[in-house]
N, C-alpha and C positions, 0 to 999 in steps of 0.2 A: 418202124418197129422191127427189131431183129427177131427172127423166129428160128429155133433150132431145127435142123433137118429131121431129127427124130420125131418132132411134133407133126411132120407131114407124111410119115409113113402110113400106108393104109392100115386100118384097124385090124385086119386079119393077120398082119405080120408085125404088129407093134407090141410084142410081148417079151422081147429079149431081156434077160436078167440084167445085162449091163447098161442098156441104153434106151429101152423103150418105155413109153409113157404109161402103158397099160399093165405094167408089172410093179405093183406097189412095194414089193420086197427088194427090188433091184437097186442099182446105183443111180438110175435116172440121169446118166451122162448125157450132156447136150453138146452138140457140135455145130459150130457156126463158121460161115465163110469169113476169112480175114485177109482180104486182098487176094493174092495168088496162093495163099495157104488156108489152112483151117485151124480152128482152135477149140479146145474143150478145157474145162477146169473141174477139179475134183479135190475135195479135202478128205483124206482118209480119217477114219475114226480109230479109237484105241483098239477096237476089236479087229482091225486090219493089221495087227502086229505080227511080224516074223520073229524077231527077238526084241526085247524092250528098246523102244526108241526108233525102230525101223519098220518100214512097210514090207508086208508079205509080198514076195515076188509074183505069186499067182495073181494078186490084185493088179499089179503093174502090167502083167501080160494081158489080162482081160481088159484093162482100160485102153491099152494100145490097140487091141483087137476091135473094140467097139468104136473107138475114135476113128479107126481106119475104115470101118464099114460106112460110117456116117460121112467121112471124107470122100469115099468113093462115090456116094450118091451126089454130093455137092459137085465134085469134079466132072462127073458124067453130065449132070445138068448144064454146067457151065460150058462144057465142050459142045453141047447141042444148042447153045445160045439161049438157054432158059435160066431164069432167075431162081435160085434155090428158095423154096418157100412159096413160089407162085402156083404150085400144083403138087399133087402127091409125088413123093420122091420114089425113085426106083430103089428096090431093096437088094442089097448086096450081102453075100455070105462069104466067109473066109475059106479060100482054097489052100492057102499056105500062110504061116505066120512065123517069123523069126524075131527073136528079141535078144538083144545084147544088154546085159546089166553092166553098166559102166562104173557105177559107184553105189554104195548103200543109199537108199532113199529114206530120209528122215521122216518120222511122224511129226505132226504138229505144224505142217506147212501146207498151203494149197499147192496142188500139183497142176501144171499147165502142160497140155499136150498140143503140139504144133505139127500139122501134117502137110506134106508136099506131094503133089502128083508126080510120079515118075513116068507113068504110061497110062493112057486112056484109050481103050479100044471099044469096039461095039459091045462086047459082053464081059470085058475084063478091065480092071483098073489096078494099078500097082501104086501103093502109097508108102512113103517113108514117114515115120513119126518120131519126134524127139519128145521125151518126157522130162520136164524141168521141175526141180524142187528148188524154189527160189530162182536164182540165176544159173544154177548148175544143171547140166544135162546128166541125169543119172541112169537113163535107159534109152535105147533106140530100137525101133522096130521097123520091119519091112513086111508088108502084107500084100498078098495077091488076093484080090477080091473078084468074085464073079457074080453076075446077076443071078438072083435067087431062082432056082428052077421052079416052074409052075407047080410041080408035084409037092412042093413044100407049103404052098398056100393053103389056108384053111378051106375046108370043103363044106 
């Protein structure tokens, strides 16, 4: 059974608007290992419109952001010889996010995010993510993720 990395976040840090299971108003994005990469899927709704027929860029950036934080947890666990989903995942936060919008992203199609680890260190992971609409890459992101500071955990 495949389990999304977000479903293994500790409860006190599982409230992210984009990807966490304990926020019923969020996207509920789920990220899975896919060989040496990671994958998430999301279908935008009509209310995610920028201009008629196309997805709002802020949604695209936030999907890349949340996919990248989940990917960082997967890549960190794999680097430590752990199977993602076998225990609570480490929680990463974004230190830097760059997004290149390569083409307009159409509404009405499922978006697929594919992440690759560029660098995995003790406290930092760098992830590059391509966002596909159908077979076309419409956005590309590069994120620097760091392990969440303990001061951010619920008290």
